[in-house]
C-alpha positions as CSV (number, residue, x, y, z in Angstrom):
1,M,-118.7,37.6,152.7
2,M,-114.4,38.6,151.5
3,S,-115.1,35.7,149.7
4,L,-118.4,36.1,147.9
5,L,-116.9,39.6,147.2
6,R,-114.5,38.7,145.6
7,K,-116.2,35.9,143.3
8,S,-118.6,38.4,142.8
9,A,-116.4,40.5,141.4
10,L,-114.4,37.3,139.1
11,I,-117.4,36.6,138.2
12,G,-119.2,39.7,136.9
13,I,-116.8,40.3,133.4
14,G,-118.8,36.3,132.3
15,L,-122.0,37.6,133.5
16,A,-122.4,39.9,130.7
17,Y,-122.8,35.9,128.4
18,M,-124.5,34.1,130.9
19,T,-128.7,33.2,131.0
20,R,-130.8,34.3,133.5
21,D,-130.9,31.0,134.4
22,K,-127.6,30.6,134.9
23,I,-126.8,33.6,136.1
24,E,-129.6,32.4,139.3
25,E,-127.7,28.6,139.7
26,T,-124.4,30.3,140.0
27,A,-126.2,32.5,142.6
28,R,-127.8,29.4,144.1
29,K,-124.1,27.5,144.0
30,I,-122.1,30.5,145.7
31,A,-125.2,30.6,148.5
32,K,-124.1,27.6,149.3
33,E,-120.8,27.4,149.4
34,D,-120.7,30.6,151.8
35,N,-123.9,29.3,153.6
36,L,-126.1,32.3,153.3
37,S,-129.4,32.2,154.1
38,E,-132.0,32.2,151.7
39,E,-132.8,36.8,151.7
40,E,-128.8,36.6,151.2
41,G,-128.7,34.2,148.0
42,R,-132.0,36.0,146.1
43,R,-130.2,39.3,147.0
44,L,-126.9,38.2,145.4
45,A,-129.5,36.4,142.4
46,E,-130.3,40.2,141.6
47,E,-127.4,41.8,142.2
48,L,-125.8,39.6,139.0
49,L,-129.2,39.7,137.7
50,Q,-127.9,43.8,137.1
51,Q,-124.3,43.5,137.1
52,A,-125.0,41.1,133.8
53,D,-127.2,43.7,132.6
54,E,-124.9,46.6,132.7
55,A,-122.0,44.2,131.6
56,G,-124.4,43.5,128.6
57,E,-124.7,47.2,127.6
58,N,-121.2,48.0,128.2
59,F,-120.0,45.6,126.3
60,K,-122.9,46.6,123.5
61,A,-121.3,50.2,123.6
62,Q,-117.8,49.1,123.2
63,I,-118.7,46.7,120.6
64,E,-121.0,49.6,118.7
65,K,-118.2,52.2,119.3
66,L,-115.8,49.3,117.2
67,V,-117.7,48.7,114.9
68,R,-118.2,53.1,113.8
69,S,-114.5,53.2,114.3
70,A,-114.0,50.6,112.0
71,T,-116.8,51.6,109.1
72,E,-115.4,55.2,109.4
73,R,-111.6,54.3,109.2
74,M,-112.6,51.9,105.8
75,D,-114.9,54.4,104.1
76,I,-118.0,52.2,103.9
77,C,-121.3,54.1,103.9
78,T,-123.4,52.9,107.0
79,G,-127.4,52.4,106.6
80,K,-128.6,56.1,107.7
81,Q,-126.3,57.4,105.1
82,F,-127.3,55.2,102.6
83,R,-131.2,55.5,103.5
84,E,-130.8,59.2,103.1
85,L,-128.9,58.9,99.9
86,D,-132.0,56.6,98.6
87,E,-134.5,59.7,100.2
88,R,-132.3,62.2,97.8
89,V,-132.1,59.7,95.0
90,K,-136.1,59.2,95.1
91,K,-136.4,62.5,95.0
92,L,-134.1,63.7,92.0
93,E,-136.2,60.7,90.1
94,D,-139.3,62.7,91.0
95,L,-138.2,66.3,89.6
96,V,-136.6,64.8,86.6
97,A,-139.8,62.5,85.7
98,K,-141.9,66.2,87.1
99,S,-139.8,67.9,84.3
100,D,-139.5,66.0,81.6
101,N,-143.7,65.6,81.6
102,S,-143.8,69.6,81.6
103,A,-141.5,69.4,78.4
104,P,-143.3,70.7,75.4
């Protein structure tokens, strides 16, 4: 059982990059090597899939944090900031157009 826990820990990081089929294949391989029952193998696959989801979410959060930090340091306008500025420009254009039309 310790071998199973060790293997699970070692592949935890790589799980974020694996497809569901590959994770299930890995779980079957580990279950066979450690002589696990079918039920234990199924539980292992479920645990690995859950770990993969969590690792993927953590990876995504870290990447988003790094990108946000880089754009702030580079003083680059974000998509949200651009959309807000675009909306402000449109409102100002509408105001200018209205004032031009109402001028004698």
